C-alpha positions in Angstrom: 23.1 -37.8 -189.6 23.9 -35.7 -187.2 22.0 -32.2 -188.6 18.8 -34.0 -189.0 19.0 -35.6 -185.3 20.2 -31.5 -183.7 17.0 -30.5 -185.6 14.9 -32.6 -184.8 16.3 -32.2 -181.0 15.8 -28.6 -181.2 12.8 -28.5 -182.2 11.7 -30.4 -179.3 13.3 -28.4 -176.4 11.6 -25.6 -178.0 8.4 -27.6 -177.8 9.1 -28.6 -174.4 10.0 -25.0 -173.3 6.6 -23.7 -174.7 4.8 -25.7 -173.1 6.8 -25.9 -169.3 5.2 -22.7 -168.4 1.9 -20.7 -167.9 0.1 -17.9 -170.5 -2.1 -15.6 -169.2 -4.1 -13.4 -171.6 -5.1 -10.0 -170.8 -8.4 -8.7 -173.1 -9.0 -4.9 -172.1 -9.7 -1.7 -173.4 -7.8 1.2 -172.8 -7.4 0.7 -169.0 -5.3 -2.3 -169.8 -4.0 -0.9 -172.8 -2.3 2.0 -171.2 -3.8 4.7 -172.6 -2.0 7.9 -171.8 1.0 6.6 -170.4 4.1 5.1 -171.2 3.1 1.0 -171.6 5.7 -0.7 -169.4 4.2 1.9 -166.5 0.6 0.3 -167.1 -0.9 -2.2 -164.5 -0.4 -4.9 -166.7 3.4 -4.9 -167.2 3.3 -4.0 -163.7 1.7 -7.6 -163.6 4.5 -9.1 -165.8 7.2 -8.1 -163.7 5.5 -9.4 -160.5 5.1 -12.8 -161.9 7.7 -15.0 -162.5 9.8 -16.2 -165.7 7.5 -19.6 -165.4 4.2 -16.8 -166.7 4.2 -15.7 -170.0 1.7 -12.0 -169.9 -0.3 -11.3 -173.4 -1.4 -7.9 -173.5 -4.2 -8.0 -176.3 -5.8 -5.1 -174.4 -6.6 -2.2 -177.0 -8.1 1.2 -176.5 -11.3 2.1 -177.4 -12.3 -1.4 -177.3 -16.1 -2.9 -176.9 -17.4 -6.1 -175.6 -18.3 -6.9 -179.0 -15.4 -6.4 -180.4 -13.5 -8.7 -177.4 -15.8 -11.3 -178.3 -14.9 -11.2 -182.0 -11.3 -11.1 -181.6 -11.1 -13.9 -178.9 -11.7 -17.1 -180.8 -8.3 -15.9 -182.3 -6.1 -15.4 -179.6 -6.9 -18.1 -177.8 -5.9 -20.8 -180.6 -2.3 -18.3 -181.6 -1.5 -18.2 -177.3 -3.8 -21.2 -175.8 -3.4 -19.4 -173.0 -4.3 -20.9 -169.1 -5.5 -17.8 -167.8 -7.8 -15.0 -169.5 -8.8 -11.9 -167.7 -11.4 -10.7 -169.2 -11.5 -6.6 -168.6 -14.2 -4.9 -170.9 -17.2 -3.2 -170.7 -15.9 0.6 -170.4 -16.8 1.6 -173.9 -19.8 0.0 -174.1 -21.2 2.3 -171.4 -19.5 5.4 -172.4 -21.7 4.7 -175.7 -24.9 4.3 -173.8 -25.2 1.1 -174.7 -27.6 -1.9 -173.6 -26.8 -3.7 -170.9 -28.2 -7.0 -172.6 -25.9 -6.4 -175.3 -22.8 -6.6 -173.0 -23.6 -9.1 -171.0 -24.3 -11.3 -174.3 -20.9 -10.1 -175.5 -18.9 -11.3 -172.3 -21.0 -14.5 -171.6 -19.8 -15.5 -175.2 -16.3 -14.5 -174.1 -16.6 -16.6 -170.6 -17.8 -19.8 -172.6 -14.9 -19.5 -175.1 -12.2 -19.4 -172.6 -13.8 -22.2 -170.6 -14.5 -24.2 -173.9 -10.4 -23.9 -174.4 -9.9 -25.1 -171.3 -8.2 -21.7 -169.5 -9.6 -20.5 -166.3 -11.4 -16.5 -166.5 -11.3 -13.5 -164.3 -13.4 -11.0 -164.6 -12.5 -7.4 -164.3 -14.9 -4.7 -163.8 -16.2 -1.3 -164.0 -18.4 1.3 -163.4 -19.8 4.1 -165.7 -20.5 7.4 -163.7 -23.3 8.9 -162.2 -24.2 11.3 -164.7 -25.4 8.1 -166.9 -28.1 7.7 -164.7 -28.7 5.2 -161.3 -30.8 2.6 -163.1 -28.4 2.4 -166.1 -25.4 2.4 -163.3 -26.8 -0.3 -161.5 -27.6 -2.4 -164.6 -24.5 -2.1 -166.0 -22.7 -3.2 -162.3 -25.2 -5.9 -162.2 -24.0 -7.5 -165.6 -20.8 -8.4 -163.9 -21.9 -9.6 -161.2 -24.7 -11.8 -162.4 -21.9 -13.3 -164.6 -19.6 -14.2 -162.1 -22.0 -16.1 -160.4 -23.6 -17.4 -163.6 -20.4 -18.9 -164.2 -18.6 -19.7 -160.8 -15.8 -17.2 -162.0 -13.6 -14.7 -160.2 -14.8 -11.2 -160.3 -12.7 -7.7 -159.4 -15.9 -5.9 -158.9 -14.2 -2.4 -160.2 -11.0 -2.1 -161.5 -10.8 1.9 -160.8 -11.3 1.3 -156.9 -9.8 4.0 -155.1 -8.7 5.5 -158.3 -11.5 7.0 -159.8 -12.2 9.6 -157.3 -8.9 10.8 -156.4 -8.2 13.5 -159.1 -4.3 12.9 -158.6 -4.5 9.6 -160.1 -6.5 10.3 -162.8 -5.7 12.0 -166.4 -7.1 15.4 -167.2 -9.7 13.2 -169.5 -11.3 12.2 -165.8 -11.8 8.6 -167.0 -7.7 7.4 -167.2 -5.7 6.7 -164.4 -2.4 8.0 -164.8 0.7 5.9 -164.2 1.0 7.0 -160.2 -2.3 5.0 -160.1 -1.1 1.8 -161.8 0.4 0.4 -158.8 -3.3 0.2 -157.4 -4.5 -0.9 -160.1 -2.6 -3.6 -159.7 -3.6 -3.9 -156.6 -7.5 -4.2 -156.7 -6.5 -7.3 -159.2 -4.4 -9.1 -157.6 -5.9 -11.1 -155.0 -8.6 -13.0 -157.5 -5.7 -13.1 -159.8 -3.3 -14.9 -157.9 -5.8 -17.7 -156.8 -5.8 -18.4 -160.3 -2.3 -19.2 -160.9 -0.3 -22.6 -160.0 1.1 -23.3 -157.1 5.5 -23.4 -157.8 5.2 -21.9 -161.6 3.9 -25.3 -162.9 2.0 -25.5 -166.2 -2.2 -26.1 -166.2 -3.5 -29.3 -168.0 -6.1 -28.6 -170.2 -8.4 -30.0 -168.1 -7.7 -27.2 -165.4 -5.3 -28.8 -163.5 -1.7 -28.4 -162.7 1.5 -29.9 -163.2 2.1 -31.6 -159.5 -0.5 -29.4 -158.1 -4.1 -29.8 -157.8 -6.1 -26.9 -158.6 -7.3 -24.5 -156.3 -11.0 -23.0 -156.7 
């Protein structure tokens, strides 16, 4: 009699522990995957270290990922991890390939809608293309993030590499990827917007977007 009761108790305890914290999912490309540096020195790893134990960070970033790839992968990740917050940092590879901003807009919109339909909150992180892509393309590319943030009323980090991209001492030799020394600055760029999405006191988000014991802050 004791063994079945013990197994049931352990199962209930495990389920309670799994639901007692906040899960943060990062959907990014090489800038969030830590390309060219040790993974534990990337800005997402530094974020994980900064957050309390009640917050679990899942870094699902892949080097070379496009918005199309992210939109395809996201539904399964939402189902598997049931995140409370999703950080979407994609678009850089779309820009480097010269893909139409309208296509990027549609893919990011799909990701935002899927995330919100799951009950999670969204942080959109923007990137910019180098000036050699032409002013018209660069402006259309940049505007996608601002338009989506306004349309869906989600917080936006306008440029992940702000304060980094033009500083050669903070970039790798390819001129595209930040080095290890730049990662704290990337985190500092993301943190103000992300902090506002985190539950106060480490509470757990309910699926209606509120937090246990705390009111959701906008």
